[in-house]
C-alpha positions as CSV (number, residue, x, y, z in Angstrom):
1,M,59.9,-90.9,241.0
2,R,61.0,-94.5,240.6
3,N,58.5,-95.6,243.3
4,L,55.7,-93.7,241.5
5,I,56.5,-95.4,238.2
6,A,56.5,-98.8,239.9
7,L,53.1,-97.9,241.4
8,E,51.8,-97.0,238.0
9,L,52.9,-100.3,236.7
10,K,50.9,-102.1,239.4
11,R,47.8,-100.0,238.8
12,N,47.9,-100.3,235.0
13,R,48.4,-103.6,233.2
14,L,50.8,-103.4,230.3
15,R,50.0,-106.9,228.9
16,P,47.5,-105.6,226.4
17,Y,50.1,-103.2,225.0
18,H,52.7,-106.0,224.9
19,I,50.2,-108.1,222.8
20,A,49.5,-105.1,220.5
21,V,53.3,-104.5,220.0
22,L,53.8,-108.2,219.1
23,I,51.0,-108.2,216.6
24,C,52.2,-105.0,215.0
25,G,55.7,-106.4,214.8
26,V,54.7,-109.5,212.9
27,T,52.5,-107.4,210.6
28,M,55.3,-104.9,209.9
29,L,57.8,-107.7,209.1
30,G,55.3,-109.0,206.5
31,F,54.7,-105.4,205.3
32,Q,58.5,-105.0,204.8
33,Y,58.8,-108.1,202.7
34,L,55.8,-107.1,200.7
35,M,57.4,-103.7,199.9
36,A,60.7,-105.4,199.0
37,A,58.8,-107.6,196.5
38,I,57.1,-104.7,194.7
39,P,59.8,-104.5,191.9
40,Y,59.0,-108.2,191.1
41,M,55.2,-107.8,191.2
42,D,55.1,-104.7,188.9
43,P,58.5,-104.2,187.1
44,T,56.9,-101.6,184.8
45,E,56.1,-99.2,187.7
46,P,58.5,-96.2,187.4
47,D,59.2,-96.0,191.1
48,A,59.4,-99.7,191.7
49,E,63.2,-99.7,191.7
50,L,63.2,-97.5,194.8
51,F,61.8,-100.3,196.9
52,S,64.9,-102.4,196.0
53,Q,67.1,-99.9,197.7
54,Y,67.6,-100.4,201.4
55,P,67.7,-96.7,202.6
56,F,64.3,-96.0,200.9
57,L,62.7,-99.4,202.0
58,L,63.9,-99.1,205.6
59,G,63.0,-95.4,205.8
60,I,59.4,-96.1,204.7
61,T,59.2,-99.0,207.1
62,W,60.3,-97.0,210.1
63,L,58.0,-94.0,209.2
64,V,55.0,-96.3,209.2
65,W,56.3,-97.9,212.4
66,M,56.6,-94.5,214.0
67,A,53.0,-93.6,213.1
68,I,51.7,-96.8,214.6
69,F,53.6,-96.3,217.9
70,A,52.6,-92.6,218.0
71,I,49.0,-93.8,218.0
72,L,49.8,-96.5,220.6
73,S,51.4,-93.8,222.8
74,A,48.2,-91.7,222.5
75,V,46.1,-94.7,223.5
76,M,48.3,-95.1,226.6
77,A,48.0,-91.4,227.3
78,S,44.3,-91.7,227.1
79,R,44.2,-94.7,229.5
80,F,46.9,-93.4,232.0
81,V,46.0,-89.7,232.1
82,V,42.8,-88.6,230.3
83,E,40.6,-91.3,231.8
84,E,42.1,-91.2,235.2
85,Y,41.8,-87.4,235.6
86,S,38.3,-87.2,234.2
87,G,36.3,-89.6,236.3
88,K,36.0,-90.8,239.9
89,R,39.6,-92.0,239.9
90,A,40.7,-88.4,239.8
91,I,39.5,-88.0,243.4
92,L,41.8,-90.8,244.6
93,L,44.7,-89.4,242.5
94,L,44.3,-85.9,243.9
95,R,44.2,-87.1,247.5
96,Y,47.6,-88.8,247.3
97,P,50.0,-87.3,249.9
98,I,52.4,-86.7,247.0
99,S,52.9,-83.7,244.7
100,R,50.3,-83.9,241.9
101,K,52.9,-82.8,239.4
102,K,55.1,-85.8,240.3
103,V,52.3,-88.2,239.9
104,L,51.5,-86.9,236.4
105,C,55.2,-86.8,235.5
106,A,55.5,-90.5,236.5
107,K,52.6,-91.3,234.1
108,L,54.2,-89.3,231.3
109,I,57.7,-90.9,231.8
110,L,56.2,-94.4,231.8
111,M,54.2,-93.7,228.6
112,F,57.2,-92.1,226.8
113,A,59.7,-94.7,227.9
114,Y,57.4,-97.6,227.0
115,T,56.7,-96.2,223.5
116,V,60.4,-95.6,222.8
117,G,61.7,-98.8,224.3
118,A,59.1,-101.1,222.7
119,M,59.5,-99.5,219.3
120,L,63.3,-99.8,219.5
121,L,63.3,-103.4,220.8
122,C,60.7,-104.6,218.3
123,G,62.3,-102.6,215.5
124,V,65.7,-104.1,216.1
125,I,64.2,-107.6,216.1
126,I,62.4,-107.0,212.8
127,Q,65.6,-105.5,211.3
128,T,67.7,-108.4,212.4
129,V,65.3,-111.0,210.9
130,F,65.0,-109.1,207.7
131,F,68.8,-108.6,207.3
132,L,69.5,-112.2,208.1
133,T,67.1,-113.4,205.4
134,E,68.6,-110.9,203.0
135,L,72.0,-112.4,203.5
136,L,70.7,-115.9,202.8
137,F,68.0,-115.2,200.2
138,P,68.3,-111.6,199.0
139,I,65.2,-109.9,197.7
140,C,66.6,-106.4,197.2
141,S,69.1,-105.7,194.5
142,D,70.9,-103.2,196.7
143,Q,74.1,-104.2,198.5
144,L,73.8,-104.7,202.3
145,T,76.6,-102.9,204.0
146,V,77.5,-102.0,207.6
147,E,76.8,-98.3,206.7
148,V,73.2,-99.3,205.6
149,I,72.7,-101.2,208.9
150,L,74.0,-98.3,211.1
151,Q,71.9,-95.8,209.1
152,S,68.8,-97.9,209.6
153,I,69.5,-98.2,213.4
154,G,70.0,-94.4,213.6
155,F,66.8,-93.7,211.7
156,L,64.9,-96.2,213.9
157,F,66.1,-94.5,217.1
158,C,65.0,-91.1,215.8
159,C,61.6,-92.4,214.8
160,S,61.2,-94.1,218.2
161,V,61.9,-90.8,220.1
162,L,59.6,-89.0,217.7
163,A,56.7,-91.5,218.3
164,G,57.0,-90.9,222.1
165,L,57.1,-87.1,221.6
166,L,54.0,-87.2,219.4
167,G,52.1,-89.1,222.0
168,V,52.9,-86.3,224.5
169,V,51.8,-83.6,222.1
170,S,48.5,-85.6,221.4
171,L,47.8,-85.7,225.1
172,W,47.7,-81.9,225.2
173,F,44.7,-81.9,222.8
174,G,42.9,-84.7,224.6
175,F,43.5,-83.4,228.1
176,R,42.1,-80.0,227.3
177,K,38.8,-81.6,226.3
178,K,39.1,-84.6,228.7
179,S,38.4,-86.7,225.5
180,V,40.0,-90.0,224.7
181,S,38.9,-89.8,221.1
182,M,40.4,-86.3,220.7
183,T,43.8,-87.7,221.9
184,I,43.8,-90.5,219.4
185,V,42.5,-88.4,216.5
186,A,45.2,-85.8,217.3
187,S,47.9,-88.5,217.2
188,V,46.7,-89.7,213.8
189,I,46.7,-86.2,212.3
190,L,50.1,-85.3,213.8
191,A,51.7,-88.6,212.7
192,T,50.4,-88.2,209.2
193,I,51.8,-84.6,209.0
194,V,55.2,-85.7,210.3
195,C,55.4,-88.7,208.0
196,Q,54.6,-86.4,205.0
197,I,57.3,-84.0,206.0
198,I,60.1,-86.6,206.6
199,S,59.2,-88.7,203.5
200,A,59.7,-85.7,201.3
201,A,63.4,-85.9,202.3
202,L,63.8,-89.6,203.3
203,V,66.8,-90.4,205.4
204,F,67.9,-86.8,205.2
205,L,69.4,-86.4,208.7
206,P,69.1,-82.5,208.9
207,M,65.3,-82.8,208.1
208,M,64.9,-85.5,210.8
209,G,66.9,-83.4,213.3
210,T,64.7,-80.4,212.6
211,V,61.5,-82.3,213.0
212,L,62.8,-83.9,216.2
213,G,63.8,-80.5,217.6
214,V,60.4,-78.8,216.8
215,T,58.4,-81.8,218.1
216,G,60.5,-81.8,221.3
217,I,59.8,-78.1,221.9
218,L,56.1,-78.7,221.3
219,A,56.1,-81.7,223.7
220,A,57.8,-79.6,226.4
221,L,55.2,-76.9,226.0
222,A,52.4,-79.5,225.8
223,V,53.4,-80.9,229.2
224,K,53.0,-77.6,231.0
225,N,49.3,-77.3,230.4
226,P,48.3,-80.7,232.0
227,L,50.7,-80.1,234.9
228,R,49.0,-76.7,235.5
229,Q,45.5,-78.1,235.2
230,V,46.2,-81.0,237.5
231,N,47.8,-78.7,240.1
232,N,44.7,-76.5,240.1
233,M,42.1,-79.2,240.3
234,E,39.9,-79.3,243.3
235,V,38.9,-82.5,245.0
């Protein structure tokens, strides 16, 4: 499996995704500072005080971050799976002297691992920069504690895994129709629904655990369909 993943890395350039992650990271850092400044821009707003509290502010940030990476994961799924199994490249893939299921699994593992790893790494960097500036020039009126930092890291980790799982579920819709646009549209809809559910009980761990569990089951079921289709394809 490791050799197959290495082969996928050679066949598919990840540099465009690295650039996309970098741009999104810079944008999200600016977005986080903008949200933290809301109480100063409009003090009369009833809900403005919420943005000065770290759990709410960081929770909103990671939810938006999760939606972005869920869409990025769907784009990777479109490129690595949908496009390659719907054109002339499919003939080459299906003629590999290797199990078809293993080839597809290597693509899925690469897609999932990149999404989770990139979101975690970039998220930790954003969080570090934000917290360092908060220690020197605080914007939020809330107190920055070790508990807040650990809670934020935990929420970031859950959102990272969730983004990867949503990308897998989106692939199921796109692979059925062999449609890149369907894959991406499905990821947008799924990410929106999940964000609405979690934001209703922000940083409420049982809710996050439930959403992760349900999405994980859906992702496991979603993988079976492409695996079956690929195994039954004729050259």
